[in-house]
Every structure is written in structure tokens, then in C-alpha cells.
N, C-alpha and C positions, 0 to 999 in steps of 0.2 A: 504494500500500500504506500509506504513512504517513498519507494522508488518511483511509483507512478506519479506521486505528487511532485517529486523532483523533476521528472520528465516534463510534466505539465507546465511547471514554472519556467523551465528552459525554453519550451515551445512558445510560451507567452512572451518571454524576453526577446526571442528571435522575431516574433510577429511584430512587436512594438518597434524593434530596430528596423525591420523591413519597411514598415509603414512610414517611418521617419525618412529613410533614405529614398523613398519613392518621390519625394519632393525635390525637384532639381534646383541647384543653387541659382540665385539671381546675381548677375554681374552688376555691381553698383554703378559703374560708369561704362556703358557699352562702347563708347568711343575712346576709352582709356582714362585711367585715374590721373588727377593732377599730380605732377611731379613723378610720374612713372619712369622707372629706370630701364624698362624693357617691356616685353609682351609675353613673358612666360607666366606660369601659374603663380609664382611668388610676387608678381607685379600686378595681379588682378584681384582686388578685394571683392569678396562675394558674401551673400547672405543666404543661408540655407533655411527654408521654412520647415517647421515641424507643426503640423496641424492636429489639434485634438479631435476626437470624435465629434461630429456636428452636434449631437444632442448634449454634449458636455461643455461645449465652447462658451466662455463667458463674454467673448468679444474683446477681452484685454490681450495685450501683446507684451512680450519681453525680448529685447535684443540682448544676446548673451556674448560677452567677450571672454573667451578662454584665457587662462594664464599661461605662463611659459617664459617669464623674464624678458619679454619683448624679443625673444630669440626663437620661440616656438609656440605652438598652440596645443594645449593639453586636451585630448578628446573627452576625458572624464569630467572636465569643467565646461564642456560644450554640449556634446551629444547627450550625456547622462542628465544634465540639468534640464535640457529640452524635453526629454522623455518624461521626466518627473513632473515638470510643469504641465505637460499635456494631460497627465492623469488628473490634474486639478482644474482643467478647463482653460488654461492659459496657452495661447498660441505663441510659440517660441521661434526665434530666428537666431541661428548661430552665425556670428560674424567671423569671417576670415579676413583679418586686417593685415596690413603690411608690417614687416618686422625689421628690427635692427640687424638681424643676421643676414638679411638680404640687401643691406646697404641703406635702409630707410631710417630717417630721423624725424622727430617732431618738426612740422605739424602733420605729417602724412597719416599717422595713426588716428589722430583726432579728426582729420578729414573723413576717414573711413567710418568712424563711429557716428559722426554727425550725419553723413550720407545715409547710413543704415536706418537711423531713426526717421529721417525725412522720407526714405523709400517706403517704410512701413506705413507712414501716414498717407503718402501719395497714393498707395495701392490698398488702402483700408477697405474700400468697397469690394475689391476683388477677393480679399481674404475674410470679408465679413467681420471687420474689426471696428472698434470705436477709436477714432484718431485722438481722442482725449484720454485714452488709457494705454499709453505706450511707455513702458519702463525700460531701464537698462540695468544689466547685471554683469558683474565681473569678479574674477578671482585673482589674487596675487597681482601680477602686472596687468592682467585684464581688469582687475579692480581699480588699478591706477587709471587705466583708460576710461573706465566707466565714471570714476570720480572726476576726471578731466572734463568729460562732457557735461557732468552735473554742475560744473562751475565755469565752463567756457562755452556755453551754448549760444546759438544765434536765432534771431526771429524769422529768418528767411527773407527772400527777395520777392515781394508781391508781383512784380512785373517781369520776372525772369522768364525767358523762353522755355527753359527746362522746368517742367511742372514740379519735379521733385524739389528743386531748389527754392520753390515758393513756400515750402513747408518749414515750420519751426523745428529746430533740432533739440529743443528743450525736452528731456524726458519728463514724464509725469511722476515718476518715482525712481529710486535707485536701490539696488541690492549689492552690497559690498562684502565679499567673502575673503577674509584674511588678506585684505587689500594692501598693496603698496600705496601710500598716500603722498608721502613727502619725498622730495628730491634732496633734502638737506640732512640734518642729523636724523638717525634712525631709518634712513633709506635702505633699499636693497641695491647694492652697488652694481650688480650685473644688469638689473633693469634700467638703472640710470644711464649706464654706459651705452646700452643698446638704444635707448630713447634719445639721449642728448649728446652722445659722443663722449670721448674720454676727458675732455677739458671744457665742460660747459661754463658759460659766463654766469656770474652771480645773478644777473637779471633773469636768465633762463631758468636757473634753479628756483628762484622765487616764483616765477610764473607757473611752473609745473609742480610746486609744492601746494597741493590742492587744499590743505587745511588752512592755507593763507588766502585762498581765493573764494571762500564761502561768502555768500551774501544772503539777504532775506529772500531773494528769488530762487535760491537753490532748492530743488525739489525735496520732499520727504524721503528719508532713507531707512533701510534696514541694514544694520552693520553687525558683523560678528567676527570674532577672532578667538584664538585660544592662548591661554597663558603659557602653554608649553611650546608655542611656535618659535623655533630657533631660526627659521628662514627669514621671516618678516616680523619684526617686533610688534607687539600689540599696541604700542604707543601710536602707531599709525592710525589705528581705528579710534583709540581714545582721544587723540588730538582732533581728529575730524569731527567726532561727536561733540566735543567741547566747542568747536567752531560753530556747528549747527545750533547748539544751545545758545551761544552768544547772539546768534542772528534770529532766534525764535523760529527755527525750522524744525518741524516734528521729526522724531526718529525713534527707532528701537535700537538699543545697543546690547549685545550679548557677548560676554567674555567667559568662555568655558575653560575650566581648568585643564582638561585633557584634550589631546589631539595635536598631531603635528602639522607642519605646513603641507599644503597640497591635498588636504583631506578630502575635498569634494563632498559628495553626499555621505561618504562613509559606508556606502553600500553600492552594489551593482544591480542592474535590472534583474528582477522586477521591483527592487527597492523595498524589500519587506522590513528591513531593520536599519534605517538611515540614522545618522547622527541626530541628536535632539534639535540642532539648529534648524533642521528641515521642518520639523513640526512647528517651531516658533515662527518660521517664515510663512508657512501656510496660514497660520492664525493671523499674521499681520496682513498678508495679501487679501484674505477674506475681509478684514476690517476696512481695507482700502478698495474693496469692490473689484478686485482683480481675479480672485480664485473662487472656486466653489467647493 
């Protein structure tokens, strides 16, 4: 009996994965991304849709920025998050953004994240989404990218010929998972080098230290970290939350004692026993009318 249950769970995980992969990636700039260094896969940012079952969909969307130190993209912080969000009715979009390991530097990554949010809004009708419920989520360096868009968004260009560029890039909320936030003290040195180069100017460090860029217009955030994280210090999350507090921006902050860096969900599909942060996130998403 137990073996049959195990087989059923594995089949379910495979089915979920197949459903997700059946959605083809969307090229964010069909005519080439601004500042592109070439025309190969690493030069082409994309957005992969993961659609929940129609009867479960809430109409809310989440753009997901996987981590990887701005040098790679971790699948368990992209694909796995998307599948889990689908289970709770959230339409997910995994962003393949340009990387420092491919020769890119700021602002290319921010351009990709902003374009992703704008694309979701521009095509909301096609995906049956509410353009006023589009969030951004990121882990580690992907969390830095998410926090960069949360603090460096734009209103859009109302008369742009490109309909995507008419949309606002401001997310409606943010989810930051053991995120790199600062480029100063307590930064993750590898992420900083990949994003800004080996010798960034003090002005660039200040600009991309996102705890210093929070304003009252920064969207509400769910933030979590672990005390035991030796890869990215919890001070990144603590200082960002403190900045939100100073600016009267709503947030949930969770610092768990146990768990190392890169934890992700703490479980694999079908996600029967995830880390407690996942349950706290679903509670928060429901309160913000994103999940069911």
C-alpha cells in the first residue's frame, strides 16, 4: 500500500512538472534586449508561465527571480516555487534574467525584471489575470533583484509605441527569501561582483543597497531568513524590514532559527512537508487576496 502511495505521489509530481513545462517561454524583447551582448540563449531574457488549474486560479500573478549569485539560476527557486504557487491559485512566471557570468552588469538585470512585470500586465487579458495583483518574488541574489524592482520601479510611458512599455513596473507586493539586500556591509561578495563588477563606485553601491532606497511607495513585502544562514546574513532582511517600518510600508518578517542558505521550499514536488515559511507565506498571500 505504501509503495502504491509513493508511486502515486511521483506520478503527481511528474504530471505537475509536465503541465508547467507545456507553457512555452515568452521572449521579453522579440527584437533583442537593450544592451544585449549577443543573440545566444544567455543574451535572451524570457518569462516562463506556469498556469494553475482554471477552477483554482485567483487571477493574481507572481514573477519569480531565481537565485544563483547573479552567476546562475537555481531551478528549485524557480520551477518549484511556481508549482507550489499554482497549487494555491497563483499564476507564476519564472524569469530568466541576464547574468554577470555572461558579461552583464546593472542595469541589465533590473531591465529584465521590470520588463517581466510590464509583460504580465500587458498580457493580463490573455492569461486571465488582474493587472493590479502582480507581485515579484526572489531568493538570494534573485531576492536582491526583486528588492531592486520594489525600490526602483517606473510608471511606464503612456504614449510608447510598445504597448508593454506603457505599463507600470511597480509590483503590487514582494516576497523576499533569504535575500541579498545590501551592496555594502553584510553583502554577498560574489553577487556584488557579478552585478556591479569588481570595483564599483560608492554611488553605485549606495544605489543598489536597497535598504537605503525604500520609500513610502515601496510595495508591501513578505520577508524571511534564517538565523543559521552563513551564505547571506540575516541582517539583510532585518535592515530592509526596518526601512519599511520607517516608511510605514506593511510587511511580514520571519527569522527562523534553523535552515541554511538556498533552502527553497525545503521540500520537493508534491511539496507535502515544506519549511514552515511556506505556510506563513500562504497565510499572508491569502490576506492580500493573492492565494486561495
